[in-house]
C-alpha positions as CSV (number, residue, x, y, z in Angstrom):
1,M,0.0,0.0,0.0
2,K,1.4,3.4,-1.0
3,P,1.6,6.2,1.6
4,I,-1.1,8.8,1.4
5,A,1.4,11.5,0.4
6,S,2.5,9.4,-2.6
7,N,-1.1,8.8,-3.7
8,F,-1.7,12.5,-3.4
9,A,1.3,13.4,-5.4
10,M,0.3,10.9,-8.1
11,L,-3.2,12.3,-8.1
12,A,-1.9,15.9,-8.4
13,R,0.3,15.0,-11.4
14,R,-2.5,13.3,-13.1
15,A,-4.9,16.1,-12.4
16,F,-2.5,18.7,-13.8
17,L,-1.7,16.7,-16.9
18,A,-5.4,16.2,-17.5
19,L,-6.1,19.9,-17.2
20,A,-3.3,20.8,-19.5
21,L,-4.5,18.3,-22.1
22,A,-8.1,19.5,-21.7
23,L,-7.0,23.1,-22.3
24,L,-5.5,22.0,-25.6
25,V,-8.4,20.0,-26.9
26,L,-11.7,21.4,-25.6
27,P,-13.5,23.5,-28.1
28,G,-13.3,27.3,-27.4
29,T,-10.7,26.7,-24.7
30,A,-8.0,28.8,-26.4
31,L,-10.2,31.8,-26.4
32,A,-11.4,31.1,-22.8
33,Q,-7.7,30.8,-21.7
34,E,-6.9,34.1,-23.5
35,D,-9.8,35.8,-21.8
36,L,-8.9,34.2,-18.5
37,D,-5.3,35.4,-18.7
38,R,-6.3,38.9,-19.6
39,L,-8.9,39.2,-16.8
40,R,-6.5,37.6,-14.2
41,A,-3.8,40.1,-15.2
42,D,-6.3,42.9,-14.7
43,G,-7.2,41.5,-11.2
44,V,-10.8,41.0,-12.4
45,L,-10.8,37.2,-12.1
46,A,-9.0,35.2,-9.5
47,E,-8.3,31.6,-8.7
48,S,-9.8,29.9,-5.7
49,Y,-8.6,27.2,-3.4
50,T,-11.5,25.2,-4.8
51,G,-10.0,25.0,-8.3
52,Y,-12.5,27.4,-9.8
53,V,-12.2,30.9,-11.1
54,I,-14.1,33.6,-9.2
55,V,-14.9,37.2,-10.0
56,R,-12.8,39.4,-7.8
57,E,-13.7,42.8,-9.4
58,P,-17.0,43.1,-11.3
59,A,-16.4,43.9,-15.0
60,S,-18.3,43.5,-18.2
61,G,-18.1,39.9,-19.4
62,A,-16.1,38.6,-16.4
63,Q,-18.8,36.4,-15.1
64,A,-19.4,34.8,-18.5
65,V,-15.7,34.0,-18.8
66,A,-15.6,32.6,-15.3
67,D,-18.7,30.5,-16.0
68,R,-17.2,29.1,-19.2
69,V,-13.9,28.3,-17.6
70,N,-15.5,26.7,-14.6
71,A,-17.9,24.6,-16.7
72,E,-14.8,23.2,-18.5
73,R,-13.0,22.6,-15.2
74,R,-16.1,21.0,-13.6
75,T,-16.3,18.5,-16.5
76,I,-12.6,17.6,-16.0
77,Y,-12.9,17.4,-12.2
78,Q,-15.9,15.1,-12.5
79,Q,-14.2,12.8,-15.0
80,R,-11.0,12.6,-12.9
81,A,-13.0,12.1,-9.7
82,T,-14.8,9.1,-11.2
83,E,-11.6,7.6,-12.5
84,Q,-9.8,8.1,-9.1
85,G,-12.7,7.2,-6.8
86,V,-12.7,10.5,-5.0
87,T,-15.0,13.6,-5.0
88,P,-14.8,16.4,-7.6
89,D,-14.1,18.8,-4.7
90,E,-10.9,16.8,-3.9
91,I,-9.8,17.0,-7.5
92,G,-10.6,20.7,-7.6
93,R,-8.4,21.4,-4.6
94,V,-5.5,19.4,-6.1
95,Y,-5.9,21.3,-9.4
96,A,-6.0,24.6,-7.5
97,G,-2.5,24.1,-6.2
98,Q,-1.2,23.3,-9.7
99,I,-3.2,26.2,-11.3
100,I,-1.7,28.8,-8.9
101,K,1.8,27.5,-9.5
102,K,1.4,27.9,-13.2
103,A,-0.7,31.1,-13.2
104,P,1.0,34.3,-14.4
105,V,2.7,36.5,-11.8
106,G,0.1,39.0,-10.5
107,T,-2.7,36.4,-10.4
108,W,-4.9,36.7,-7.3
109,F,-5.7,33.6,-5.3
110,Q,-8.4,33.3,-2.6
111,N,-7.4,31.0,0.3
112,E,-9.9,28.8,2.2
113,D,-10.1,31.4,5.0
114,G,-11.2,34.1,2.5
115,S,-7.8,35.9,2.5
116,W,-6.3,37.0,-0.8
117,V,-2.7,36.5,-1.9
118,Q,-1.1,37.6,-5.2
119,R,1.3,35.4,-7.0
């Protein structure tokens, strides 16, 4: 039996690779990623500890971009959760750690306690 930390690391690697692959193959994802990057750079959208995008500063079109990105992520999280025998929430939290590591400098991230940090 593998230690829990080893299983978590393996799950994190698989989750990140799946997200990266999904960003390359999902229809409309390139545009969503472009919009996401722009709105994160402006501080309008932020990443959450849940693995989902949240609106930090209301702006025209921001909620639509967040909804589109989150719908894509939700699909990926559900698929990975089914494959791994865990909940989508657990997958989202794993992805969140990977997303923030790869997010452009300046991206805002909301911690579980509600505090904000900027990468």
